[in-house]
Each structure stands twice: as structure tokens, then as C-alpha cells.
C-alpha positions as CSV (number, residue, x, y, z in Angstrom):
1,X,-104.1,-50.9,-66.2
2,X,-101.7,-48.9,-68.2
3,X,-101.9,-49.2,-72.0
4,X,-99.4,-48.1,-74.7
5,X,-99.7,-47.0,-78.3
6,X,-96.6,-46.8,-80.5
7,X,-96.1,-44.6,-83.4
8,X,-93.5,-42.7,-85.5
9,X,-92.3,-39.1,-84.9
10,X,-94.0,-37.9,-88.1
11,X,-97.3,-39.4,-87.3
12,X,-97.2,-38.3,-83.6
13,X,-97.6,-34.6,-84.8
14,X,-101.1,-35.2,-86.0
15,X,-102.1,-37.5,-83.1
16,X,-101.1,-34.9,-80.6
17,X,-103.1,-32.2,-82.3
18,X,-106.1,-34.1,-83.4
19,X,-106.7,-37.7,-82.1
20,X,-105.7,-41.3,-82.3
21,X,-108.0,-42.6,-85.0
22,X,-106.3,-43.9,-88.2
23,X,-105.7,-47.6,-87.4
24,X,-107.5,-50.5,-88.9
25,X,-108.5,-54.0,-87.9
26,X,-108.3,-57.1,-90.1
27,X,-111.1,-59.6,-89.8
28,X,-110.9,-63.4,-90.4
29,X,-113.4,-62.9,-93.1
30,X,-111.0,-60.7,-95.1
31,X,-112.9,-57.5,-94.3
32,X,-111.2,-54.4,-92.8
33,X,-112.6,-52.2,-90.1
34,X,-111.1,-48.6,-90.1
35,X,-111.0,-46.0,-87.4
36,X,-109.6,-48.5,-84.8
37,X,-106.9,-47.6,-82.3
38,X,-104.5,-50.4,-81.2
39,X,-103.0,-50.6,-77.7
40,X,-100.9,-53.1,-75.8
41,X,-100.2,-53.7,-72.1
42,X,-96.5,-54.2,-73.0
43,X,-94.3,-51.1,-72.3
44,X,-92.0,-52.0,-75.3
45,X,-93.0,-52.6,-78.9
46,X,-91.7,-56.2,-79.3
47,X,-94.7,-58.5,-80.1
48,X,-96.9,-55.6,-81.3
49,X,-95.9,-55.8,-85.0
50,X,-95.1,-52.1,-85.4
51,X,-92.1,-51.4,-87.8
52,X,-88.9,-50.7,-85.9
53,X,-86.9,-49.4,-88.8
54,X,-87.2,-47.6,-92.2
55,X,-87.3,-50.1,-95.0
56,X,-89.0,-50.8,-98.3
57,X,-92.3,-52.7,-98.0
58,X,-93.0,-55.8,-100.1
59,X,-95.4,-55.8,-103.0
60,X,-97.9,-57.7,-100.8
61,X,-97.6,-55.1,-98.0
62,X,-98.0,-52.2,-100.5
63,X,-101.2,-53.8,-101.9
64,X,-102.6,-54.1,-98.4
65,X,-101.6,-50.5,-97.5
66,X,-103.2,-49.1,-100.7
67,X,-106.4,-51.0,-99.8
68,X,-106.4,-49.4,-96.4
69,X,-105.3,-45.9,-97.0
70,X,-105.3,-45.3,-100.7
71,X,-102.4,-44.0,-102.8
72,X,-99.0,-44.4,-101.0
73,X,-96.6,-41.4,-100.8
74,X,-93.7,-43.8,-100.9
75,X,-92.9,-47.4,-100.3
76,X,-90.9,-47.0,-97.1
77,X,-92.0,-47.9,-93.6
78,X,-91.1,-45.6,-90.6
79,X,-89.9,-46.6,-87.2
80,X,-93.2,-46.8,-85.3
81,X,-91.5,-47.9,-82.1
82,X,-90.0,-44.4,-81.7
83,X,-92.8,-42.7,-79.9
84,X,-94.7,-44.3,-77.0
85,X,-98.1,-42.9,-75.9
86,X,-99.4,-44.0,-72.5
87,X,-102.8,-43.8,-70.9
88,X,-104.9,-45.4,-68.2
89,X,-107.4,-47.9,-69.6
90,X,-110.0,-46.6,-67.1
91,X,-110.0,-43.3,-69.0
92,X,-111.5,-45.1,-72.1
93,X,-115.1,-46.1,-72.5
94,X,-115.9,-49.8,-72.1
95,X,-116.8,-51.8,-75.2
96,X,-120.4,-51.8,-76.4
97,X,-122.4,-52.0,-79.6
98,X,-124.1,-48.7,-80.6
99,X,-126.7,-49.0,-83.4
100,X,-125.0,-52.2,-84.6
101,X,-121.5,-50.6,-84.6
102,X,-118.7,-51.4,-82.1
103,X,-117.5,-48.7,-79.8
104,X,-115.0,-48.5,-76.9
105,X,-112.2,-50.6,-75.6
106,X,-112.0,-54.4,-75.7
107,X,-109.2,-57.0,-75.6
108,X,-108.2,-58.4,-79.0
109,X,-108.9,-61.9,-77.9
110,X,-112.4,-61.1,-76.5
111,X,-113.2,-59.3,-79.8
112,X,-112.1,-62.3,-81.8
113,X,-114.4,-64.6,-79.6
114,X,-117.2,-62.1,-80.1
115,X,-117.0,-62.2,-83.9
116,X,-116.3,-66.0,-84.1
117,X,-112.7,-65.8,-85.4
118,X,-111.1,-69.3,-85.4
119,X,-108.5,-69.8,-82.7
120,X,-105.8,-70.7,-85.2
121,X,-106.4,-67.4,-87.0
122,X,-106.0,-65.5,-83.8
123,X,-102.7,-67.2,-83.1
124,X,-101.6,-66.6,-86.7
125,X,-102.2,-62.9,-86.2
126,X,-100.1,-62.9,-83.1
127,X,-97.3,-64.7,-84.9
128,X,-97.4,-62.3,-87.8
129,X,-96.5,-59.5,-85.4
130,X,-93.3,-61.3,-84.4
131,X,-92.3,-63.2,-87.6
132,X,-92.1,-62.8,-91.3
133,X,-94.8,-65.4,-92.0
134,X,-93.9,-65.7,-95.7
135,X,-90.4,-66.5,-94.7
136,X,-91.3,-69.5,-92.5
137,X,-91.5,-73.1,-93.8
138,X,-94.7,-75.0,-93.3
139,X,-93.1,-77.0,-90.5
140,X,-91.8,-73.9,-88.7
141,X,-95.3,-72.3,-88.9
142,X,-97.0,-75.4,-87.6
143,X,-94.5,-75.6,-84.7
144,X,-95.1,-72.0,-83.7
145,X,-98.9,-72.3,-84.0
146,X,-98.7,-75.2,-81.4
147,X,-96.1,-73.6,-79.2
148,X,-97.4,-71.9,-76.0
149,X,-96.2,-68.3,-75.4
150,X,-94.8,-67.9,-78.9
151,X,-96.9,-64.7,-79.5
152,X,-98.3,-61.7,-77.7
153,X,-101.8,-61.2,-78.9
154,X,-103.1,-61.7,-75.3
155,X,-101.6,-58.3,-74.6
156,X,-103.4,-56.5,-77.4
157,X,-106.4,-54.2,-77.0
158,X,-108.5,-52.4,-79.6
159,X,-110.5,-49.2,-79.2
160,X,-113.3,-48.5,-81.7
161,X,-113.5,-44.8,-82.2
162,X,-111.1,-41.9,-81.8
163,X,-109.0,-41.4,-78.6
164,X,-108.5,-37.7,-77.7
165,X,-104.9,-36.6,-77.0
166,X,-106.0,-35.0,-73.7
167,X,-106.4,-38.5,-72.2
168,X,-102.7,-39.3,-72.7
169,X,-100.7,-39.4,-69.5
170,X,-97.2,-39.5,-71.1
171,X,-95.5,-39.0,-74.5
172,X,-92.1,-40.7,-74.6
173,X,-89.4,-41.2,-77.2
174,X,-87.1,-44.2,-77.6
175,X,-83.5,-43.3,-77.0
176,X,-81.3,-46.4,-77.1
177,X,-83.2,-49.2,-75.3
178,X,-85.2,-46.9,-73.0
179,X,-88.1,-44.4,-73.3
180,X,-87.7,-40.9,-72.0
181,X,-90.0,-37.8,-72.1
182,X,-90.3,-36.5,-75.7
183,X,-88.9,-33.1,-76.5
184,X,-89.8,-32.0,-80.1
185,X,-86.7,-29.8,-80.7
186,X,-84.3,-32.4,-79.3
187,X,-85.9,-35.5,-80.7
188,X,-88.4,-34.6,-83.4
189,X,-86.9,-32.1,-85.9
190,X,-84.3,-34.4,-87.4
191,X,-86.7,-37.4,-87.6
192,X,-89.3,-35.2,-89.2
193,X,-86.8,-34.0,-91.8
194,X,-85.8,-37.6,-92.6
195,X,-89.4,-38.5,-93.3
196,X,-89.7,-35.5,-95.7
197,X,-91.3,-32.9,-93.4
198,X,-89.3,-29.7,-92.9
199,X,-90.2,-27.7,-89.8
200,X,-89.8,-24.0,-89.3
201,X,-87.0,-23.4,-86.8
202,X,-85.1,-20.6,-85.1
203,X,-86.6,-17.1,-84.7
204,X,-89.6,-18.0,-86.9
205,X,-90.5,-20.9,-84.6
206,X,-90.2,-18.8,-81.5
207,X,-92.4,-16.1,-83.0
208,X,-95.0,-18.7,-83.9
209,X,-95.1,-19.9,-80.3
210,X,-96.2,-16.4,-79.2
211,X,-99.2,-16.6,-81.6
212,X,-100.3,-20.2,-81.5
213,X,-100.5,-22.0,-78.1
214,X,-100.9,-25.7,-77.3
215,X,-104.5,-26.8,-77.2
216,X,-103.6,-29.3,-74.3
217,X,-100.5,-30.2,-72.4
218,X,-99.2,-32.7,-75.0
219,X,-99.8,-30.7,-78.1
220,X,-96.6,-29.6,-79.9
221,X,-97.0,-26.3,-81.7
222,X,-95.0,-26.3,-85.0
223,X,-95.1,-25.4,-88.7
224,X,-94.2,-28.2,-91.1
225,X,-93.8,-28.2,-94.9
226,X,-94.2,-31.3,-97.0
227,X,-93.9,-31.6,-100.8
228,X,-96.2,-34.2,-102.5
229,X,-95.5,-32.7,-105.9
230,X,-93.1,-29.9,-106.8
231,X,-95.7,-28.4,-109.2
232,X,-98.4,-28.2,-106.6
233,X,-99.2,-25.3,-104.3
234,X,-96.5,-24.5,-101.7
235,X,-98.3,-24.9,-98.3
236,X,-97.3,-25.0,-94.7
237,X,-99.3,-26.9,-92.0
238,X,-99.4,-25.1,-88.7
239,X,-100.4,-27.2,-85.7
240,X,-101.6,-25.8,-82.4
241,X,-104.6,-24.6,-80.5
242,X,-106.0,-28.1,-81.0
243,X,-106.2,-27.4,-84.7
244,X,-104.4,-27.6,-88.0
245,X,-104.1,-24.5,-90.2
246,X,-102.9,-24.7,-93.9
247,X,-101.3,-21.5,-95.2
248,X,-100.1,-20.9,-98.7
249,X,-96.5,-19.8,-98.7
250,X,-96.8,-17.7,-101.9
251,X,-99.9,-15.7,-100.9
252,X,-99.2,-15.8,-97.2
253,X,-102.8,-16.5,-96.6
254,X,-104.7,-19.1,-94.6
255,X,-106.4,-21.4,-97.1
256,X,-108.0,-24.0,-94.7
257,X,-108.6,-24.9,-91.0
258,X,-109.2,-28.5,-90.0
259,X,-111.7,-27.3,-87.4
260,X,-113.7,-24.2,-87.9
261,X,-112.8,-21.7,-85.2
262,X,-113.9,-18.1,-85.3
263,X,-111.3,-17.2,-82.7
264,X,-108.3,-18.7,-84.6
265,X,-105.7,-15.9,-85.0
266,X,-105.7,-16.0,-88.8
267,X,-104.5,-12.4,-89.3
268,X,-101.6,-12.8,-86.8
269,X,-100.6,-16.1,-88.5
270,X,-100.6,-14.4,-92.0
271,X,-98.5,-11.5,-90.7
272,X,-96.1,-14.1,-89.2
273,X,-95.8,-15.7,-92.6
274,X,-95.1,-12.4,-94.3
275,X,-92.3,-11.7,-91.8
276,X,-90.8,-15.2,-92.2
277,X,-91.2,-15.9,-95.9
278,X,-87.5,-16.7,-96.2
279,X,-87.7,-19.4,-93.6
280,X,-90.9,-20.8,-95.2
281,X,-89.2,-20.8,-98.6
282,X,-86.1,-22.6,-97.1
283,X,-88.4,-25.3,-95.7
284,X,-90.2,-25.7,-99.1
285,X,-86.9,-26.0,-100.9
286,X,-85.7,-28.7,-98.5
287,X,-89.1,-30.5,-98.8
288,X,-88.7,-30.6,-102.6
289,X,-85.3,-32.2,-102.2
290,X,-86.8,-34.8,-99.9
291,X,-89.5,-35.5,-102.5
292,X,-86.8,-36.3,-105.0
293,X,-85.0,-38.4,-102.4
294,X,-88.1,-40.6,-102.2
295,X,-88.8,-40.4,-106.0
296,X,-85.4,-39.9,-107.7
297,X,-86.9,-41.1,-111.0
298,X,-89.1,-37.9,-111.1
299,X,-86.3,-35.5,-111.0
300,X,-86.1,-33.5,-114.2
301,X,-82.5,-33.2,-115.4
302,X,-81.5,-29.7,-116.5
303,X,-79.5,-29.5,-119.7
């Protein structure tokens, strides 16, 4: 069976370098399990509940997001139907309990039976992926809860634990109503910029590709700059070689590696930064402008 995971362009960059691992699972008890990866057998996102456009989240949604991930960078959703990741379910480990902790792949409905979730709660979760529950009247909600085939939770699967990107069979991007093979330069650069991540382009990008190679067939080598505070350090994140490297733009020195690797070409990357400081500075300046686009109230007016 083929399974699909949908995500945004900006989140796909980390997934394709590291792993799928940052999802969460609500329980009927009100608890939240983190480190869960969601899949569906549906080749399109309808019925999955993923956001399909960029819009401001409600106060209730913001409260939930803060509970799950901590401080929010902004109150906007991103289009998580844009990128479709595909794999064969047989490449994933079957579900089992390991030292009292869930591990592996299981259908959402089987998981709910396992933990004793009420049937009406399971149906409610399915409906919440297709409707704005708060916008429904009590009569509308009761009708949908009783109606057969009004939700798609029977197509959902959850995987407890990270999923390595090397297991992916395809990475596709939504263009119009269809999905086609994803090309970072054609489909990703503009979307990344819209989300506040400015990527190194042109000659600097081509030179980087000579130094940092993909760690697997789906990894996208790139250097991206994001500003979370104009007064903080100016850093660029370089992805490739199955790793993430943080380099300070001012010092042109590597300050962190996500995974320790004695063979990582730090010196070559630092030399690359020295030779392309103008491009890195351009990216930082645009990232700062994006910061103020998200937080216009924080712009200091010059007199």
C-alpha cells in the first residue's frame, strides 16, 4: 500500500535533510503524544485536515500550537498540501509496544480502539479535518456524526517514531490540481521567500553544490537565511550531506552542526562564505524585511 504525507515547501527542507518526526497526536483524554508522523492512503489532501492556504489562525488554534511547539514565530498557517511525500507502507516497521512506548505504523482507527477512544470522538476527529467544527450548529454536527462516509479517518495512519527520508519513493509538488516531481529552483525558492526564508541563489548556490552534496537522492542542498530577531546573530543554515550546518555571516565561521561529522567540509564552507558574503548579506537583508512583514508593529521608525 502506498502512503502519503503532505507538508509545506518550507518544512520539506528539514524533512528531506533530517527526517519526518515533528507531528503530534491528540488523545481523547486531552493528552498529546509528540514525535508522531501522519500518513494517509489518499493521494490528495482533502480529508486530511492539512491547511491548504496561508491564513491567520484563531486564538484557539494558537493556544493549541503553543502547547505543542512552544512560542510561535507568527500566527499564519502555510499551505501544507503543497508538497506530497510518498512511500511504500511495507518499508515501515509494524506497530508494537517497546518498553511501554508505541513504535511503528498503525491505522488511526486501530490505534483508537487500542487506547479505548470512544467511537463518537474518532468520528469527531475525522469531521474536524473536513469542517470548521466551531462554525457548525449543534444540529449540523449531530447530522454529520450520524452520516456514513462524511469523514476520512479510515484512510489515516500514524507512525510512532521518525521516518528517514531515504525511505521516500517520490517528492512531488502541487501545480494546479495535480502533483508533479518537485524541483527546488522551479517550485521552492519563491515559496521559501514568501515564508520568510531567503535562499542563496545564482553563482553562490552553484559553488555550494560543488562543496556540499546530497546525503540521499531526495535531499536538496541549499543555504537559507531566516530572521527571528533583527538584533540577533546573522546566521545561514546550510543543508546537505544529510546534515544541517549553521554558519555566522559576520564571522564566516561554522558555529554548529546538527550531527557531529569529522568529515564535514567546514573549511571549504567557510571559504565559500568569505567569497560570497555579498550574496549572504543580500539574503539577510531580505530576511529582515520578511520579519517586519510578519511583525510590522516591531519596525522601528527612523526620524
